[in-house]
C-alpha positions in Angstrom: -59.7 -33.4 -54.9 -56.4 -34.9 -53.8 -54.8 -37.3 -56.3 -54.2 -40.9 -55.0 -50.6 -42.1 -55.4 -50.0 -44.6 -58.1 -47.4 -47.3 -58.7 -46.0 -49.2 -61.7 -44.2 -52.5 -61.4 -42.1 -53.6 -64.4 -42.4 -57.2 -65.3 -41.1 -59.6 -67.9 -37.9 -61.4 -68.9 -37.5 -63.4 -65.7 -39.0 -61.0 -63.1 -41.1 -63.2 -60.9 -42.1 -61.1 -57.8 -44.5 -58.7 -59.6 -47.7 -60.0 -58.1 -46.7 -59.8 -54.4 -45.0 -56.5 -55.1 -48.2 -55.1 -56.5 -50.1 -56.4 -53.4 -47.5 -54.7 -51.2 -48.1 -51.4 -53.0 -51.8 -51.7 -52.4 -51.4 -52.5 -48.8 -49.1 -49.5 -48.5 -51.9 -47.2 -49.7 -51.3 -46.8 -53.4 -54.6 -46.5 -55.3 -53.7 -47.4 -58.8 -51.1 -50.2 -59.1 -50.3 -51.5 -62.6 -48.0 -54.4 -63.6 -46.5 -53.5 -67.0 -44.3 -55.5 -69.2 -41.0 -53.8 -70.0 -41.8 -54.5 -73.7 -45.0 -52.3 -73.4 -42.6 -49.6 -72.3 -40.3 -50.2 -75.3 -43.1 -50.4 -77.8 -44.7 -47.2 -76.5 -47.9 -48.9 -75.3 -47.1 -47.7 -71.7 -45.2 -44.9 -70.1 -43.8 -44.1 -66.7 -45.2 -40.6 -66.7 -48.6 -41.1 -64.8 -47.0 -42.9 -61.9 -45.4 -41.8 -58.6 -43.5 -44.9 -57.7 -41.6 -47.3 -60.0 -40.7 -50.7 -58.6 -38.1 -52.9 -60.2 -39.2 -56.2 -58.7 -37.1 -59.2 -57.9 -36.5 -62.2 -60.1 -34.0 -63.5 -62.5 -33.8 -60.9 -65.3 -32.6 -62.6 -68.5 -31.7 -65.6 -66.5 -28.9 -63.6 -64.9 -26.9 -64.3 -68.0 -23.7 -62.2 -68.1 -24.3 -61.3 -64.5 -27.5 -60.2 -62.6 -29.2 -57.2 -64.2 -26.4 -56.6 -66.7 -28.2 -57.5 -69.9 -31.2 -55.4 -68.9 -29.0 -52.4 -68.0 -27.4 -52.6 -71.4 -30.9 -52.9 -73.0 -32.2 -49.9 -71.2 -29.2 -47.7 -72.0 -29.6 -48.4 -75.7 -33.3 -49.0 -76.3 -35.6 -46.5 -78.0 -39.4 -46.3 -77.8 -40.7 -48.0 -81.0 -43.5 -45.5 -81.6 -41.6 -42.3 -80.9 -37.9 -43.0 -81.3 -37.2 -41.5 -77.9 -34.5 -43.1 -75.8 -36.2 -45.2 -73.1 -33.7 -44.0 -70.6 -35.0 -40.5 -71.0 -38.3 -41.6 -69.4 -36.4 -42.9 -66.4 -34.4 -39.7 -66.1 -37.5 -37.5 -66.3 -39.1 -39.7 -63.6 -36.1 -39.0 -61.3 -36.0 -35.3 -62.1 -39.7 -35.0 -61.2 -38.8 -36.1 -57.6 -40.6 -39.4 -58.0 -39.7 -42.7 -56.2 -37.8 -45.8 -57.5 -37.5 -49.0 -55.4 -35.3 -51.8 -56.6 -35.7 -55.1 -54.8 -33.1 -57.9 -55.1 -32.7 -58.2 -58.9 -34.1 -54.7 -59.1 -31.3 -53.5 -56.8 -28.8 -55.2 -59.0 -30.3 -53.4 -62.0 -30.3 -50.0 -60.3 -26.6 -50.4 -59.4 -25.6 -51.4 -62.9 -27.6 -48.5 -64.4 -26.0 -46.0 -62.1 -29.3 -45.0 -60.3 -27.7 -45.6 -57.0 -25.6 -44.3 -55.3 -25.5 -41.4 -57.8 -23.1 -39.6 -55.4 -22.5 -36.7 -57.8 -26.0 -36.5 -59.1 -25.0 -38.5 -62.2 -27.7 -41.3 -62.5 -25.9 -42.9 -65.4 -22.5 -43.5 -63.9 -22.0 -46.9 -62.3 -20.1 -46.7 -59.0 -20.6 -50.1 -57.6 -21.7 -53.7 -58.3 -23.5 -56.6 -56.7 -21.6 -59.8 -57.3 -21.4 -63.5 -56.3 -21.9 -64.3 -52.6 -18.8 -65.2 -50.7 -20.1 -68.8 -50.2 -20.5 -69.1 -54.0 -24.0 -70.4 -53.7 -27.6 -69.2 -53.7 -28.8 -68.1 -50.2 -32.4 -68.4 -49.1 -33.1 -67.4 -45.5 -34.4 -64.7 -43.2 -32.0 -62.0 -42.0 -31.9 -59.3 -39.4 -31.4 -55.8 -40.8 -30.2 -52.7 -39.0 -31.7 -49.4 -40.3 -29.6 -46.3 -40.4 -31.7 -43.5 -38.7 -29.5 -40.8 -40.3 -30.1 -42.0 -43.8 -32.2 -39.7 -46.1 -33.9 -42.9 -47.4 -37.7 -42.3 -47.6 -38.6 -45.9 -47.6 -37.0 -46.7 -44.2 -38.2 -43.6 -42.3 -39.2 -44.4 -38.7 -38.0 -48.0 -38.9 -35.4 -49.2 -36.5 -34.8 -52.8 -37.6 -36.3 -55.4 -40.0 -36.5 -59.1 -40.2 -37.0 -60.1 -43.9 -36.1 -62.9 -46.3 -33.3 -62.9 -48.8 -33.0 -65.1 -51.8 -30.1 -64.4 -54.1 -26.8 -65.7 -55.5 -25.3 -62.3 -56.3 -25.9 -60.1 -53.4 -22.4 -59.0 -52.4 -22.2 -55.2 -52.6 -18.8 -53.8 -53.7 -18.0 -50.2 -54.3 -15.7 -49.2 -57.2 -13.1 -47.9 -54.7 -12.4 -47.2 -51.1 -13.1 -43.5 -51.7 -16.6 -44.4 -53.0 -17.3 -46.6 -50.1 -16.2 -43.9 -47.7 -18.4 -41.3 -49.5 -21.4 -43.6 -49.1 -20.9 -43.9 -45.4 -20.2 -40.2 -44.9 -23.4 -39.2 -46.8 -25.4 -41.8 -44.9 -26.5 -43.4 -48.1 -26.1 -46.9 -46.5 -29.7 -47.2 -45.4 -29.7 -50.8 -44.2 -27.0 -53.3 -43.1 -27.0 -57.0 -42.2 -27.0 -57.3 -38.5 -26.0 -59.9 -35.9 -29.3 -61.3 -34.4 -27.8 -61.3 -30.9 -26.4 -57.8 -30.8 -28.2 -55.9 -33.5 -24.9 -54.6 -34.7 -23.8 -54.6 -38.4 -21.7 -57.6 -39.4 -19.9 -59.1 -42.3 -19.8 -62.5 -40.7 -21.7 -65.4 -42.3 -24.5 -66.4 -42.0 -25.9 -63.2 -40.5 -24.4 -61.5 -43.5 -25.4 -64.0 -46.3 -23.1 -62.6 -49.0 -20.1 -60.8 -47.5 -21.1 -57.3 -48.6 -18.7 -54.5 -47.9 -19.6 -52.6 -44.8 -22.5 -55.2 -44.4 -24.5 -53.2 -46.9 -28.0 -54.6 -47.6 -29.5 -51.4 -49.2 -28.4 -48.0 -50.4 -30.2 -44.9 -51.5 -29.3 -41.8 -53.6 -28.6 -38.5 -51.9 -32.3 -37.5 -52.2 -33.5 -40.7 -50.5 -36.0 -41.2 -53.2 -34.2 -44.0 -55.0 -33.6 -47.1 -52.9 -32.0 -50.4 -53.8 -32.5 -53.2 -51.3 -31.4 -56.9 -51.5 -34.0 -58.4 -49.0 -37.6 -58.9 -50.1 -40.1 -56.7 -48.2 -42.9 -57.8 -50.4 -42.4 -61.4 -49.1 -43.4 -60.3 -45.5 -46.8 -58.7 -45.8 -48.8 -60.8 -43.3 -47.9 -62.6 -40.0 -48.4 -65.9 -41.8 -45.4 -65.1 -44.0 -43.1 -65.2 -41.0 -41.2 -68.5 -40.5 -42.3 -68.7 -36.8 -45.9 -67.5 -37.2 -47.3 -70.6 -35.4 -44.9 -70.2 -32.5 -44.8 -66.4 -31.8 -47.3 -63.7 -31.2 -46.9 -61.4 -34.1 -48.7 -58.3 -35.5 -51.2 -59.1 -38.2 -49.3 -56.8 -40.7 -45.9 -58.0 -41.9 -42.9 -55.6 -41.5 -42.4 -55.2 -45.2 -45.6 -53.1 -45.6 -44.0 -50.2 -43.8 -41.6 -49.5 -46.6 -44.4 -49.2 -49.1 -46.5 -47.1 -46.7 -43.6 -44.6 -46.3 -43.3 -44.3 -50.1 -47.1 -43.7 -50.4 -47.0 -41.0 -47.7 -44.2 -39.2 -49.4 -46.0 -39.4 -52.7 -49.2 -38.2 -51.1 -47.7 -35.2 -49.5 -45.1 -34.2 -52.1 -46.2 -35.3 -55.5 -50.0 -35.4 -55.4 -52.2 -32.3 -55.5 
């Protein structure tokens, strides 16, 4: 009998999108979907091992003190499982080595970048090569944006998707690589999976307000070279049904929201690659 793909969503310490993210996973086809407090992971009451997809959901981890995701990244790098003494980070690295999937949304993307999970250009998932910092307008942005999807990217989550219209809500979404060389390497390897786009032309742009934060190269999401790890500033879990769309009463829209496709792609990969 074929195993049904399963997903785990980490919660706690200011994460506030776990419920809709779990719903998105179910709509995408995942059978077992569990919301687990990060402290259950630290205490040894839960483990990443049984799951195929790990989602680091959006929110305000630790109140964004010291910078978004920074405190949690430090915690994960140094924490040990209370019951076994094993470094918590070893679980994450095994998860990656087992060809499983990680999706970081908004605050989760900020965390992935600060952990080093993306872009992991050299296969080193513990080396930080970029950051997500304060928006150019120096304020929190809450709006819907047009996104261009790179068809040549290895990103599993965006397969078969040409463009997206999704909400963003962040104050620290400006992507910056550590160097021009790193940014060039990202582009050359097609690890820039999605970019902010001009609604009129569909072309990538750094101009405000189409680009809400001023990200280098208009970057809205990047993946690792395998395409299995994806960090994404917009919120796909916030557009799961036509009634989530800001113009749902004025436009003819499909019943299913565009965000479901990313989770369905993840489920299909897990079903065909990880489940037996």
